[in-house]
C-alpha positions as YAML, in Angstrom:
chain: A
units: angstrom
residues:
- id: 1
  name: MET
  ca: [0.00, 0.00, 0.00]
- id: 2
  name: ASP
  ca: [1.25, 3.46, -0.89]
- id: 3
  name: LEU
  ca: [0.73, 5.48, 2.30]
- id: 4
  name: GLY
  ca: [0.70, 8.77, 0.39]
- id: 5
  name: ILE
  ca: [3.35, 10.49, 2.51]
- id: 6
  name: GLU
  ca: [6.37, 10.42, 0.21]
- id: 7
  name: GLY
  ca: [8.25, 13.71, 0.37]
- id: 8
  name: LYS
  ca: [6.78, 14.75, 3.73]
- id: 9
  name: TRP
  ca: [9.00, 15.81, 6.64]
- id: 10
  name: ALA
  ca: [8.93, 14.10, 10.02]
- id: 11
  name: LEU
  ca: [10.46, 14.92, 13.38]
- id: 12
  name: VAL
  ca: [11.00, 11.71, 15.34]
- id: 13
  name: CYS
  ca: [12.12, 12.02, 18.95]
- id: 14
  name: ALA
  ca: [14.31, 9.53, 20.85]
- id: 15
  name: ALA
  ca: [15.00, 7.78, 17.56]
- id: 16
  name: SER
  ca: [18.52, 6.43, 18.00]
- id: 17
  name: LYS
  ca: [17.24, 3.03, 19.12]
- id: 18
  name: GLY
  ca: [14.17, 1.07, 20.12]
- id: 19
  name: LEU
  ca: [10.66, 2.10, 19.16]
- id: 20
  name: GLY
  ca: [11.66, 5.57, 17.98]
- id: 21
  name: LYS
  ca: [14.17, 4.06, 15.59]
- id: 22
  name: GLY
  ca: [11.54, 1.62, 14.35]
- id: 23
  name: CYS
  ca: [9.18, 4.50, 13.59]
- id: 24
  name: ALA
  ca: [11.87, 6.50, 11.79]
- id: 25
  name: ALA
  ca: [12.83, 3.48, 9.69]
- id: 26
  name: ALA
  ca: [9.24, 2.82, 8.66]
- id: 27
  name: LEU
  ca: [8.75, 6.44, 7.61]
- id: 28
  name: VAL
  ca: [12.00, 6.48, 5.66]
- id: 29
  name: ARG
  ca: [10.90, 3.37, 3.77]
- id: 30
  name: GLU
  ca: [7.79, 5.32, 2.75]
- id: 31
  name: GLY
  ca: [9.89, 8.14, 1.33]
- id: 32
  name: VAL
  ca: [9.54, 10.52, 4.27]
- id: 33
  name: ASN
  ca: [12.43, 12.88, 5.06]
- id: 34
  name: VAL
  ca: [13.27, 12.73, 8.76]
- id: 35
  name: VAL
  ca: [14.94, 14.68, 11.51]
- id: 36
  name: ILE
  ca: [15.87, 12.30, 14.30]
- id: 37
  name: THR
  ca: [16.85, 13.32, 17.80]
- id: 38
  name: ALA
  ca: [18.36, 11.66, 20.85]
- id: 39
  name: ARG
  ca: [20.78, 12.54, 23.62]
- id: 40
  name: GLY
  ca: [23.61, 10.21, 22.58]
- id: 41
  name: ASP
  ca: [25.32, 11.40, 19.41]
- id: 42
  name: GLU
  ca: [27.26, 8.22, 18.61]
- id: 43
  name: ALA
  ca: [24.20, 5.94, 18.52]
- id: 44
  name: LEU
  ca: [22.20, 8.65, 16.75]
- id: 45
  name: GLN
  ca: [24.72, 9.03, 13.94]
- id: 46
  name: ALA
  ca: [24.91, 5.26, 13.50]
- id: 47
  name: THR
  ca: [21.13, 5.12, 13.18]
- id: 48
  name: ALA
  ca: [21.17, 8.00, 10.68]
- id: 49
  name: ALA
  ca: [23.60, 6.05, 8.52]
- id: 50
  name: GLU
  ca: [21.32, 3.00, 8.62]
- id: 51
  name: LEU
  ca: [18.30, 5.09, 7.65]
- id: 52
  name: ARG
  ca: [20.13, 6.68, 4.71]
- id: 53
  name: ALA
  ca: [21.05, 3.20, 3.48]
- id: 54
  name: LEU
  ca: [17.39, 2.13, 3.69]
- id: 55
  name: ASN
  ca: [16.32, 4.83, 1.25]
- id: 56
  name: PRO
  ca: [19.00, 6.99, -0.38]
- id: 57
  name: ALA
  ca: [16.28, 9.14, -1.95]
- id: 58
  name: VAL
  ca: [15.30, 10.78, 1.35]
- id: 59
  name: THR
  ca: [17.05, 13.32, 3.56]
- id: 60
  name: VAL
  ca: [17.99, 12.20, 7.05]
- id: 61
  name: LYS
  ca: [19.15, 14.77, 9.59]
- id: 62
  name: ALA
  ca: [20.46, 13.69, 12.98]
- id: 63
  name: LEU
  ca: [20.52, 16.19, 15.82]
- id: 64
  name: ALA
  ca: [21.84, 15.20, 19.23]
- id: 65
  name: GLY
  ca: [20.31, 17.06, 22.14]
- id: 66
  name: ASP
  ca: [17.88, 16.99, 25.02]
- id: 67
  name: ILE
  ca: [14.38, 17.34, 23.61]
- id: 68
  name: THR
  ca: [13.02, 17.99, 27.12]
- id: 69
  name: THR
  ca: [14.72, 21.41, 27.18]
- id: 70
  name: PRO
  ca: [13.62, 24.55, 25.31]
- id: 71
  name: GLU
  ca: [17.02, 24.65, 23.60]
- id: 72
  name: GLY
  ca: [16.77, 21.03, 22.48]
- id: 73
  name: ARG
  ca: [13.27, 21.50, 21.10]
- id: 74
  name: GLY
  ca: [14.20, 24.71, 19.35]
- id: 75
  name: ALA
  ca: [17.18, 23.12, 17.63]
- id: 76
  name: ALA
  ca: [15.18, 20.09, 16.52]
- id: 77
  name: LEU
  ca: [12.37, 22.20, 15.11]
- id: 78
  name: ALA
  ca: [14.84, 24.50, 13.34]
- id: 79
  name: ALA
  ca: [16.45, 21.50, 11.64]
- id: 80
  name: CYS
  ca: [13.15, 20.44, 10.07]
- id: 81
  name: PRO
  ca: [12.08, 22.57, 7.08]
- id: 82
  name: GLN
  ca: [8.46, 21.86, 8.01]
- id: 83
  name: VAL
  ca: [6.96, 19.32, 10.38]
- id: 84
  name: ASP
  ca: [4.28, 17.34, 8.58]
- id: 85
  name: ILE
  ca: [4.64, 14.39, 10.95]
- id: 86
  name: LEU
  ca: [5.57, 14.56, 14.63]
- id: 87
  name: VAL
  ca: [6.44, 11.42, 16.57]
- id: 88
  name: ASN
  ca: [6.75, 12.22, 20.25]
- id: 89
  name: ASN
  ca: [8.79, 9.75, 22.23]
- id: 90
  name: ALA
  ca: [10.85, 9.77, 25.41]
- id: 91
  name: GLY
  ca: [12.29, 7.15, 27.70]
- id: 92
  name: GLY
  ca: [10.06, 6.36, 30.64]
- id: 93
  name: PRO
  ca: [10.96, 7.47, 34.16]
- id: 94
  name: PRO
  ca: [12.42, 4.89, 36.55]
- id: 95
  name: PRO
  ca: [10.25, 2.45, 38.50]
- id: 96
  name: GLY
  ca: [9.95, 2.64, 42.25]
- id: 97
  name: ASP
  ca: [7.73, 3.41, 45.24]
- id: 98
  name: PHE
  ca: [5.89, 6.73, 45.23]
- id: 99
  name: ARG
  ca: [6.95, 7.23, 48.85]
- id: 100
  name: ASP
  ca: [10.50, 7.69, 47.65]
- id: 101
  name: TRP
  ca: [9.78, 10.29, 44.95]
- id: 102
  name: ASP
  ca: [10.21, 13.94, 45.74]
- id: 103
  name: ARG
  ca: [8.87, 16.92, 43.82]
- id: 104
  name: GLU
  ca: [11.95, 16.97, 41.57]
- id: 105
  name: ALA
  ca: [11.32, 13.38, 40.45]
- id: 106
  name: TRP
  ca: [7.72, 14.21, 39.58]
- id: 107
  name: ILE
  ca: [8.60, 17.39, 37.72]
- id: 108
  name: LYS
  ca: [11.26, 15.55, 35.71]
- id: 109
  name: ALA
  ca: [8.75, 12.86, 34.71]
- id: 110
  name: VAL
  ca: [6.05, 15.36, 33.78]
- id: 111
  name: ASP
  ca: [8.53, 17.47, 31.81]
- id: 112
  name: ALA
  ca: [9.71, 14.52, 29.74]
- id: 113
  name: ASN
  ca: [6.50, 12.56, 29.25]
- id: 114
  name: MET
  ca: [3.80, 15.23, 29.25]
- id: 115
  name: LEU
  ca: [5.00, 18.80, 28.84]
- id: 116
  name: THR
  ca: [7.65, 18.15, 26.17]
- id: 117
  name: PRO
  ca: [5.17, 16.48, 23.78]
- id: 118
  name: ILE
  ca: [2.68, 19.28, 24.43]
- id: 119
  name: GLU
  ca: [5.29, 21.94, 23.65]
- id: 120
  name: LEU
  ca: [6.21, 20.22, 20.37]
- id: 121
  name: ILE
  ca: [2.54, 19.84, 19.45]
- id: 122
  name: LYS
  ca: [1.97, 23.51, 20.23]
- id: 123
  name: ALA
  ca: [4.86, 24.48, 17.95]
- id: 124
  name: THR
  ca: [3.65, 22.45, 14.97]
- id: 125
  name: VAL
  ca: [-0.09, 21.70, 14.70]
- id: 126
  name: ASP
  ca: [-1.34, 25.12, 13.61]
- id: 127
  name: LYS
  ca: [1.12, 25.17, 10.71]
- id: 128
  name: MET
  ca: [0.03, 21.64, 9.83]
- id: 129
  name: ALA
  ca: [-3.55, 22.87, 9.71]
- id: 130
  name: GLU
  ca: [-2.60, 25.74, 7.42]
- id: 131
  name: ARG
  ca: [-1.07, 23.24, 4.98]
- id: 132
  name: GLY
  ca: [-4.03, 20.87, 5.22]
- id: 133
  name: PHE
  ca: [-2.08, 17.85, 6.46]
- id: 134
  name: GLY
  ca: [-0.59, 16.82, 9.78]
- id: 135
  name: ARG
  ca: [-0.01, 13.70, 11.82]
- id: 136
  name: VAL
  ca: [0.99, 13.58, 15.48]
- id: 137
  name: VAL
  ca: [1.76, 10.23, 17.07]
- id: 138
  name: ASN
  ca: [2.61, 10.12, 20.77]
- id: 139
  name: ILE
  ca: [4.36, 6.98, 21.95]
- id: 140
  name: THR
  ca: [3.03, 6.51, 25.48]
- id: 141
  name: SER
  ca: [2.67, 3.16, 27.28]
- id: 142
  name: GLY
  ca: [0.33, 0.26, 27.80]
- id: 143
  name: ALA
  ca: [0.47, 1.30, 31.46]
- id: 144
  name: VAL
  ca: [-1.87, 4.19, 30.59]
- id: 145
  name: LYS
  ca: [-4.62, 1.59, 30.04]
- id: 146
  name: ALA
  ca: [-3.50, -0.94, 32.65]
- id: 147
  name: PRO
  ca: [-1.39, 0.89, 35.27]
- id: 148
  name: ILE
  ca: [1.62, -0.85, 36.78]
- id: 149
  name: ASP
  ca: [2.11, -0.01, 40.44]
- id: 150
  name: VAL
  ca: [5.89, 0.48, 40.31]
- id: 151
  name: LEU
  ca: [5.58, 2.80, 37.29]
- id: 152
  name: GLY
  ca: [3.71, 5.55, 39.11]
- id: 153
  name: LEU
  ca: [5.76, 8.35, 37.57]
- id: 154
  name: SER
  ca: [5.00, 7.06, 34.09]
- id: 155
  name: ASN
  ca: [1.35, 6.31, 34.91]
- id: 156
  name: GLY
  ca: [0.80, 9.87, 36.08]
- id: 157
  name: ALA
  ca: [2.72, 11.81, 33.46]
- id: 158
  name: ARG
  ca: [1.56, 9.79, 30.45]
- id: 159
  name: SER
  ca: [-2.05, 9.76, 31.63]
- id: 160
  name: GLY
  ca: [-1.86, 13.55, 31.82]
- id: 161
  name: LEU
  ca: [-0.73, 13.68, 28.20]
- id: 162
  name: THR
  ca: [-3.50, 11.25, 27.23]
- id: 163
  name: GLY
  ca: [-6.15, 13.48, 28.77]
- id: 164
  name: PHE
  ca: [-4.76, 16.55, 27.04]
- id: 165
  name: VAL
  ca: [-4.69, 14.82, 23.64]
- id: 166
  name: ALA
  ca: [-8.30, 13.63, 24.05]
- id: 167
  name: GLY
  ca: [-9.45, 17.24, 23.98]
- id: 168
  name: LEU
  ca: [-6.92, 18.62, 21.52]
- id: 169
  name: ALA
  ca: [-7.54, 16.01, 18.81]
- id: 170
  name: ARG
  ca: [-11.22, 16.91, 18.71]
- id: 171
  name: GLN
  ca: [-10.72, 20.59, 18.00]
- id: 172
  name: SER
  ca: [-12.42, 21.29, 14.68]
- id: 173
  name: LYS
  ca: [-9.58, 23.65, 13.75]
- id: 174
  name: LEU
  ca: [-7.34, 20.58, 13.57]
- id: 175
  name: ALA
  ca: [-9.59, 17.63, 12.74]
- id: 176
  name: ALA
  ca: [-11.34, 19.47, 9.89]
- id: 177
  name: ALA
  ca: [-7.94, 20.49, 8.50]
- id: 178
  name: ASN
  ca: [-6.74, 16.88, 8.18]
- id: 179
  name: VAL
  ca: [-4.54, 17.06, 11.30]
- id: 180
  name: THR
  ca: [-4.80, 13.97, 13.49]
- id: 181
  name: VAL
  ca: [-3.40, 13.34, 16.96]
- id: 182
  name: ASN
  ca: [-3.21, 9.78, 18.27]
- id: 183
  name: ASN
  ca: [-1.40, 7.81, 20.95]
- id: 184
  name: LEU
  ca: [0.36, 4.49, 20.44]
- id: 185
  name: LEU
  ca: [0.54, 2.41, 23.61]
- id: 186
  name: PRO
  ca: [3.27, -0.24, 23.50]
- id: 187
  name: GLY
  ca: [3.14, -3.34, 25.64]
- id: 188
  name: VAL
  ca: [6.37, -5.29, 26.06]
- id: 189
  name: PHE
  ca: [8.70, -4.89, 23.09]
- id: 190
  name: ASP
  ca: [12.15, -6.32, 22.53]
- id: 191
  name: THR
  ca: [14.13, -3.19, 23.33]
- id: 192
  name: ASP
  ca: [17.19, -2.28, 25.36]
- id: 193
  name: ARG
  ca: [14.95, -0.74, 28.02]
- id: 194
  name: VAL
  ca: [13.09, -4.00, 28.61]
- id: 195
  name: ARG
  ca: [16.32, -5.93, 28.87]
- id: 196
  name: ASN
  ca: [17.93, -3.36, 31.16]
- id: 197
  name: THR
  ca: [14.98, -3.30, 33.56]
- id: 198
  name: SER
  ca: [15.00, -7.10, 33.60]
- id: 199
  name: VAL
  ca: [18.55, -7.05, 34.98]
- id: 200
  name: GLY
  ca: [17.37, -5.50, 38.23]
- id: 201
  name: THR
  ca: [14.40, -7.84, 38.46]
- id: 202
  name: ALA
  ca: [16.62, -10.85, 37.90]
- id: 203
  name: ALA
  ca: [18.98, -9.76, 40.67]
- id: 204
  name: LYS
  ca: [16.11, -9.33, 43.14]
- id: 205
  name: LEU
  ca: [14.61, -12.71, 42.32]
- id: 206
  name: GLY
  ca: [17.89, -14.59, 42.09]
- id: 207
  name: LYS
  ca: [17.21, -15.59, 38.51]
- id: 208
  name: THR
  ca: [18.94, -15.07, 35.19]
- id: 209
  name: VAL
  ca: [17.85, -12.30, 32.87]
- id: 210
  name: GLU
  ca: [16.72, -14.86, 30.31]
- id: 211
  name: GLU
  ca: [14.55, -16.57, 32.91]
- id: 212
  name: VAL
  ca: [12.89, -13.28, 33.76]
- id: 213
  name: LEU
  ca: [12.33, -12.49, 30.09]
- id: 214
  name: ALA
  ca: [10.89, -15.96, 29.49]
- id: 215
  name: GLN
  ca: [8.42, -15.44, 32.34]
- id: 216
  name: ARG
  ca: [7.31, -12.13, 30.84]
- id: 217
  name: ARG
  ca: [6.82, -13.72, 27.42]
- id: 218
  name: ALA
  ca: [4.68, -16.45, 28.99]
- id: 219
  name: THR
  ca: [2.18, -13.85, 30.24]
- id: 220
  name: ILE
  ca: [1.54, -12.55, 26.71]
- id: 221
  name: PRO
  ca: [-1.03, -14.44, 24.61]
- id: 222
  name: ALA
  ca: [1.19, -14.00, 21.55]
- id: 223
  name: LYS
  ca: [4.01, -15.69, 23.55]
- id: 224
  name: ARG
  ca: [6.56, -13.21, 22.30]
- id: 225
  name: PHE
  ca: [7.68, -9.61, 22.61]
- id: 226
  name: GLY
  ca: [6.86, -7.10, 19.93]
- id: 227
  name: THR
  ca: [9.50, -5.85, 17.51]
- id: 228
  name: ALA
  ca: [10.48, -2.28, 16.81]
- id: 229
  name: ASP
  ca: [9.87, -2.85, 13.10]
- id: 230
  name: GLU
  ca: [6.23, -3.88, 13.53]
- id: 231
  name: PHE
  ca: [5.66, -1.00, 15.93]
- id: 232
  name: GLY
  ca: [7.16, 1.37, 13.36]
- id: 233
  name: ALA
  ca: [4.96, -0.02, 10.61]
- id: 234
  name: PHE
  ca: [1.86, 0.72, 12.66]
- id: 235
  name: CYS
  ca: [3.13, 4.22, 13.40]
- id: 236
  name: ALA
  ca: [3.68, 4.80, 9.69]
- id: 237
  name: PHE
  ca: [0.09, 3.82, 8.93]
- id: 238
  name: LEU
  ca: [-1.18, 6.31, 11.54]
- id: 239
  name: CYS
  ca: [0.83, 8.93, 9.65]
- id: 240
  name: SER
  ca: [-0.59, 7.92, 6.29]
- id: 241
  name: ALA
  ca: [-3.02, 9.73, 4.03]
- id: 242
  name: GLN
  ca: [-5.45, 6.84, 4.59]
- id: 243
  name: ALA
  ca: [-5.58, 7.46, 8.37]
- id: 244
  name: GLY
  ca: [-7.12, 10.92, 8.15]
- id: 245
  name: TYR
  ca: [-10.41, 9.82, 9.78]
- id: 246
  name: LEU
  ca: [-8.67, 8.37, 12.87]
- id: 247
  name: THR
  ca: [-7.95, 10.88, 15.61]
- id: 248
  name: GLY
  ca: [-7.97, 11.14, 19.39]
- id: 249
  name: GLN
  ca: [-7.44, 7.41, 19.81]
- id: 250
  name: ASN
  ca: [-5.30, 5.30, 22.16]
- id: 251
  name: ILE
  ca: [-4.11, 2.25, 20.27]
- id: 252
  name: LEU
  ca: [-2.70, -0.58, 22.34]
- id: 253
  name: LEU
  ca: [-0.08, -2.88, 20.79]
- id: 254
  name: ASP
  ca: [0.61, -5.57, 23.35]
- id: 255
  name: GLY
  ca: [0.15, -9.03, 21.80]
- id: 256
  name: GLY
  ca: [-3.17, -9.43, 23.62]
- id: 257
  name: ALA
  ca: [-1.79, -8.93, 27.12]
- id: 258
  name: TYR
  ca: [-4.47, -6.45, 28.24]
- id: 259
  name: PRO
  ca: [-7.36, -8.59, 29.55]
- id: 260
  name: GLY
  ca: [-10.23, -6.12, 29.20]
- id: 261
  name: THR
  ca: [-12.94, -5.69, 26.60]
- id: 262
  name: PHE
  ca: [-12.55, -1.92, 26.26]
...
């Protein structure tokens, strides 16, 4: 299927690895020019080289920086001639007990996982509307739908973003101008973050990392973790011309792990 987005420009955050990289790769395959951001320059430049090899016909710009700061956002936006597609993404805050989190921990989580996406949306959606096309995809978490007790920082900050998007996406100024805003909620995907968090769990339980990962897979009806490539492919469809009637939705990709009907 031709997604009808060849030649568009996308800003993809936290794209040096994992789900952000999967989204950038899927867009590049569709002929989309991308600006990718991440804090670590070495991994980011390596990813940029991979993306250019995927489709030499597109432009790939890699800009290292902290997207959670005004300076980082300004630089990323300046690097993109126009933002037709915005993929908001940021690493989740650390797990723990809410009794141990001070105000600084909460502010840091809200800055990264709620306010930064909102600032980027604010900077881009009205111009999208003027051009008659725009796609915003926020990568949040399956924990928004089924909260995980030790991920309170993420539960709170990402749920705040979800509530904001529910109202924003339904503004006629955007929806009637072919600008959509949706959230993609990943379950457990085969990423560095999942493996890194499993190290701590394994140590606490006295098990190997592979044993912990195997136990997590067993709880998923699909009996496997998702891949960054299939996540990216779904993101690319949400950014497509064909997805113009889908907005304000929270789409859960979790291999059937969520047990509810709604």
